[in-house]
C-alpha positions as CSV (number, residue, x, y, z in Angstrom):
1,X,32.5,26.1,-62.9
2,X,31.0,28.6,-60.5
3,X,29.7,25.7,-58.4
4,X,33.2,24.7,-57.2
5,X,34.0,24.9,-53.5
6,X,37.3,23.6,-52.1
7,X,36.8,21.9,-48.7
8,X,38.6,20.6,-45.7
9,X,38.3,16.8,-45.1
10,X,34.7,15.7,-44.3
11,X,33.2,12.7,-42.5
12,X,31.7,10.6,-45.3
13,X,29.3,7.6,-45.4
14,X,30.5,6.0,-48.6
15,X,33.4,6.4,-51.0
16,X,33.5,5.4,-54.6
17,X,36.7,5.3,-56.7
18,X,35.8,6.1,-60.3
19,X,39.3,7.0,-61.4
20,X,39.7,6.1,-65.1
21,X,36.0,6.2,-65.7
22,X,34.7,8.7,-68.3
23,X,31.3,10.0,-69.4
24,X,28.7,8.7,-68.9
25,X,29.9,6.0,-66.5
26,X,31.1,8.5,-63.9
27,X,27.5,9.8,-63.4
28,X,26.0,6.3,-63.6
29,X,28.4,5.2,-60.8
30,X,27.4,8.2,-58.7
31,X,23.7,7.6,-59.2
32,X,24.1,3.9,-58.2
33,X,26.1,4.8,-55.0
34,X,23.6,7.5,-53.9
35,X,20.7,5.0,-54.1
36,X,22.5,3.1,-51.3
37,X,22.6,6.1,-49.0
38,X,20.0,7.7,-46.8
39,X,18.9,11.3,-46.9
40,X,21.6,13.6,-45.5
41,X,24.5,11.1,-45.9
42,X,27.6,12.1,-47.8
43,X,29.2,10.4,-50.8
44,X,32.9,10.9,-51.6
45,X,33.8,10.4,-55.2
46,X,37.4,10.0,-56.4
47,X,37.8,11.0,-60.0
48,X,40.5,12.0,-62.4
49,X,38.2,12.8,-65.3
50,X,38.7,16.5,-66.2
51,X,35.1,17.0,-67.3
52,X,33.9,15.9,-63.8
53,X,34.7,19.4,-62.6
54,X,31.7,20.6,-64.5
55,X,29.7,17.4,-64.9
56,X,29.3,16.5,-61.2
57,X,28.2,19.9,-59.8
58,X,25.8,20.4,-62.7
59,X,24.3,16.9,-62.3
60,X,23.8,17.5,-58.6
61,X,22.0,20.7,-59.4
62,X,19.7,19.0,-61.9
63,X,19.1,15.9,-59.8
64,X,18.4,17.7,-56.5
65,X,21.4,16.5,-54.5
66,X,23.7,19.0,-52.8
67,X,27.2,19.4,-54.2
68,X,29.3,20.2,-51.2
69,X,32.6,20.8,-52.9
70,X,36.0,19.2,-53.8
71,X,39.3,18.5,-52.3
72,X,42.3,18.4,-54.6
73,X,44.5,15.3,-54.3
74,X,47.8,14.5,-56.0
75,X,46.4,12.3,-58.8
76,X,42.7,12.9,-58.5
77,X,39.9,15.1,-57.1
78,X,37.6,14.2,-54.3
79,X,34.0,15.3,-54.9
80,X,31.5,15.5,-52.0
81,X,27.8,15.0,-52.6
82,X,25.0,15.1,-49.9
83,X,21.9,13.0,-50.7
84,X,18.8,15.2,-50.5
85,X,15.2,14.1,-50.0
86,X,13.8,16.0,-53.0
87,X,16.2,14.1,-55.2
88,X,14.5,10.8,-54.3
89,X,11.5,11.6,-56.5
90,X,13.5,13.2,-59.3
91,X,14.0,11.1,-62.5
92,X,17.7,12.2,-62.7
93,X,18.7,10.8,-59.4
């Protein structure tokens, strides 16, 4: 979990609520949402899945998107992902 960064609120382009979703649907939902964004835009992901703390940053690293960090809420975490150009041609994105 060395990839975790706690953030202050950010301006986002899209938010998805995947609270109650578990593996692999949380990653599938993120991939689908990122396809709708342009390079440089930011996706906010709301999740309460405990493994997301490792899964989302690791998936970002593998897929080429930039994991910006998280904000801890009362009932869920907010993950922030920036869509990157190099990820567009990567089979994981």
